[in-house]
C-alpha positions in Angstrom: 25.4 -13.9 -7.7 22.1 -13.8 -9.6 18.4 -14.6 -9.3 15.6 -14.5 -11.8 13.0 -11.7 -11.6 12.0 -11.4 -15.3 8.3 -10.8 -14.6 8.6 -8.9 -11.3 6.0 -6.0 -11.9 3.9 -3.6 -9.8 0.6 -2.3 -11.2 0.0 1.0 -9.5 -3.8 0.7 -9.7 -3.6 -2.5 -7.6 -1.6 -1.1 -4.7 -2.6 0.9 -1.7 0.4 2.6 -0.1 0.7 3.3 3.6 1.7 6.7 4.9 3.0 7.4 8.3 0.9 9.7 10.5 3.4 10.1 13.4 6.7 8.3 13.3 8.1 7.1 16.6 11.7 6.3 17.2 12.3 2.6 16.9 15.2 0.4 16.1 15.3 -2.7 13.9 18.1 -5.1 14.9 19.8 -7.0 12.1 18.3 -4.8 9.3 20.8 -2.6 7.5 21.2 -0.6 4.3 23.6 -2.4 2.0 22.9 -5.7 3.6 23.8 -7.7 0.4 26.9 -5.6 -0.4 29.2 -8.6 0.0 26.9 -11.6 -0.7 25.0 -10.2 -3.7 26.1 -6.7 -4.6 23.8 -6.5 -7.6 20.6 -7.5 -5.7 18.9 -4.1 -5.7 19.9 -3.3 -9.3 18.5 -6.6 -10.5 15.2 -5.9 -8.8 15.1 -2.4 -10.1 15.5 -3.1 -13.8 12.3 -5.1 -14.4 10.3 -2.8 -12.1 11.5 0.3 -14.1 10.8 -1.5 -17.4 7.3 -2.9 -16.9 6.0 -2.2 -13.4 5.3 -4.9 -10.8 2.4 -7.1 -9.7 1.9 -10.5 -8.2 3.6 -12.4 -11.0 6.5 -12.7 -8.7 4.5 -15.5 -7.2 3.8 -17.4 -10.4 4.8 -21.0 -10.7 7.4 -22.0 -13.2 6.2 -23.5 -16.5 8.1 -25.2 -19.3 8.0 -22.0 -21.4 8.8 -19.7 -18.5 11.1 -21.6 -16.2 12.3 -20.6 -12.7 11.6 -16.9 -13.1 10.6 -16.5 -9.5 13.3 -18.8 -8.1 16.6 -17.6 -6.9 19.8 -19.0 -5.6 19.6 -20.1 -1.9 21.1 -17.6 0.6 20.5 -14.7 -1.7 17.9 -12.0 -1.0 14.7 -13.2 0.7 11.3 -12.8 -0.9 10.5 -10.1 1.7 13.6 -8.1 0.8 12.8 -8.4 -2.9 9.3 -7.0 -2.3 10.7 -4.2 -0.2 13.2 -3.2 -2.9 10.4 -3.4 -5.5 8.2 -1.2 -3.4 10.9 1.4 -3.2 11.6 1.3 -6.9 7.9 1.6 -7.7 7.6 4.6 -5.5 10.4 6.2 -7.4 8.9 5.3 -10.8 5.4 6.6 -9.8 6.3 9.7 -7.9 10.1 10.3 -7.8 10.3 9.3 -4.2 13.5 7.5 -3.4 14.9 6.2 -0.1 17.3 3.6 1.2 15.9 0.2 2.2 17.3 -1.6 5.2 17.5 -5.3 4.3 18.2 -8.6 6.1 14.6 -9.9 6.4 14.0 -13.6 6.3 10.9 -15.3 5.0 8.3 -16.8 7.3 7.1 -20.4 7.3 3.5 -19.6 8.0 0.9 -17.5 6.2 -2.7 -17.0 7.4 -5.5 -15.2 5.6 -7.3 -14.3 8.7 -4.4 -12.3 10.0 -4.9 -9.7 7.2 -8.3 -8.6 8.6 -6.9 -8.3 12.1 -4.5 -5.6 11.0 -6.6 -3.6 8.6 -9.5 -1.3 9.7 -13.0 -1.5 8.4 -13.9 1.2 5.8 -16.5 2.7 8.1 -14.2 3.5 11.0 -14.2 7.1 12.3 -11.2 9.2 13.0 -10.6 8.0 16.6 -11.0 4.4 15.6 -8.6 4.8 12.7 -6.1 6.5 15.0 -6.4 3.7 17.6 -6.1 0.9 14.9 -3.2 2.4 12.9 -1.6 3.8 16.1 -0.6 0.2 17.0 1.6 0.2 13.9 2.2 4.0 13.7 0.5 4.5 10.3 -2.4 5.7 8.2 -3.1 5.2 4.5 -3.1 7.1 1.2 -4.1 6.1 -2.3 -5.6 3.3 -4.5 -9.0 2.2 -5.8 -12.2 1.0 -4.1 -15.2 -0.9 -5.2 -18.6 0.9 -5.3 -19.9 -1.4 -2.6 -17.4 0.1 -0.2 -19.0 3.6 -0.3 -22.4 3.4 -1.9 -24.0 3.8 1.5 -22.7 7.4 1.4 -24.5 8.0 -2.0 -27.9 6.4 -1.5 -30.3 6.2 1.5 -27.6 7.6 3.8 -29.9 8.0 6.8 -33.4 9.0 7.7 -32.8 12.7 7.0 -30.3 12.7 4.2 -30.4 10.9 0.9 -26.6 11.1 0.7 -23.8 11.9 3.1 -24.0 15.7 3.8 -20.2 15.8 4.4 -19.5 14.7 0.8 -19.0 17.4 -1.8 -22.3 17.4 -3.9 -20.4 17.6 -7.2 -18.2 14.7 -6.2 -21.3 12.7 -5.1 -22.9 13.4 -8.5 -19.8 12.2 -10.3 -19.7 9.0 -8.2 -23.3 8.2 -9.0 -22.4 8.1 -12.7 -19.9 5.4 -11.8 -21.9 3.6 -9.2 -25.7 3.1 -9.8 -28.0 2.3 -6.9 -27.5 -1.2 -5.6 -30.2 -3.5 -6.9 -32.8 -4.9 -4.6 -31.6 -8.5 -5.1 -27.9 -7.6 -5.0 -27.2 -8.7 -8.5 -24.9 -6.7 -10.7 -21.3 -5.6 -11.1 -19.2 -3.8 -8.6 -17.0 -1.2 -10.4 -14.0 0.5 -8.9 -13.4 4.2 -8.5 -10.0 5.8 -7.8 -9.4 7.0 -4.3 -7.8 10.2 -5.6 -7.6 12.2 -8.9 -4.2 10.6 -9.9 -4.5 6.9 -9.2 -1.4 6.1 -11.3 0.8 8.7 -9.7 2.3 8.8 -6.3 1.5 12.3 -5.0 -0.4 14.2 -2.3 -3.6 14.7 -4.3 -5.5 12.4 -1.9 -5.0 14.9 0.9 -5.9 17.9 -1.4 -9.1 16.2 -2.3 -10.0 15.2 1.3 -9.5 18.8 2.4 -12.4 19.7 0.0 -14.7 17.1 1.3 -13.8 14.7 -1.5 -12.8 11.7 0.6 -14.3 8.6 -1.0 -14.7 6.3 2.0 -16.2 7.1 5.3 -12.8 6.4 6.8 -11.3 8.9 4.4 -13.6 11.8 5.0 -13.6 11.3 8.8 -10.0 12.5 8.8 -11.4 16.0 8.4 -13.7 15.6 11.4 -11.0 15.5 14.1 -8.7 18.4 14.9 -5.4 16.5 14.9 -6.2 14.5 11.7 -7.5 17.6 10.0 -4.2 19.3 10.6 -2.4 16.3 9.1 -4.6 16.4 6.0 -4.1 20.2 5.6 -0.3 20.0 6.1 0.1 17.1 3.7 -2.0 18.9 1.1 -0.1 22.1 1.5 3.4 20.7 1.2 4.1 17.9 -1.4 7.8 17.8 -0.4 7.1 17.3 3.3 4.5 14.7 2.4 7.0 12.8 0.2 9.5 12.8 3.1 6.9 11.4 5.4 6.0 8.8 2.9 9.6 7.6 2.5 10.0 7.3 6.3 6.6 5.5 6.5 7.7 2.9 3.9 10.9 2.1 5.8 8.9 1.9 9.0 6.3 -0.4 7.5 8.9 -2.6 5.9 10.6 -3.1 9.3 7.5 -4.2 11.3 7.3 -7.7 12.6 10.3 -8.9 10.6 12.2 -12.1 11.0 16.0 -11.8 11.1 19.1 -13.6 12.0 18.4 -17.4 12.3 14.7 -17.0 12.4 12.6 -18.1 9.4 14.3 -19.1 6.1 15.4 -17.9 2.7 12.9 -19.5 0.3 14.3 -21.3 -2.7 10.9 -20.9 -4.3 9.0 -17.8 -3.4 5.5 -19.2 -3.1 6.3 -22.3 -1.0 8.3 -22.9 2.2 11.5 -24.9 1.8 
């Protein structure tokens, strides 16, 4: 059994991973480790080879061309697109940070995709600790690393409020560094919008995000507010103190995230072409 994944890649700078804050006990019917053991025993290995070789990004969704045919298309009834992405996410975690874990599989692909549903499930960048807890608590998660545009946090650097030019909770040295990357917004709003890494190692999967946040080095308001609440502050300190414990939490979080709102059994479909419904 085979399917083509020649350009399946994941660019670490384009991914924001989700980390579990408090994992609750849940069950995910019809998902299981080794789901393709009989129908496609090489499935995970086939996904892992190109990820390990070149990384992974959205090219899995590219259309076929005469010079690059059928690379994202696979044999019907083989792994679904959702399972392929779950395997690739696991392999990327291992490549970037040595974090490995078993992936329960058996997901089926949906027939509907709506852009407006994304915003309904992600919190605004200005949320405080309680709002973050409430928002992510519905899924049992919080988030870790990636990059952010200057426009997402410039309000912390310039004209913060009537009494402070910049956010007093931000490390002054970090603020000075950010100002070298993000000049004051122009009056007419014209200009570029550079990106800044959310943590010191944007291409490495590690706990540096928490180490930085502990020292008032959170980039976004929603990052730094984690240090303003007793429970979230303990989480930040514990994750900063123990890389191994954090890595275990991360692995459990990825399994949890990959098992939310899945279609299994006879629901949905196995797409013959990844970017369009059958």
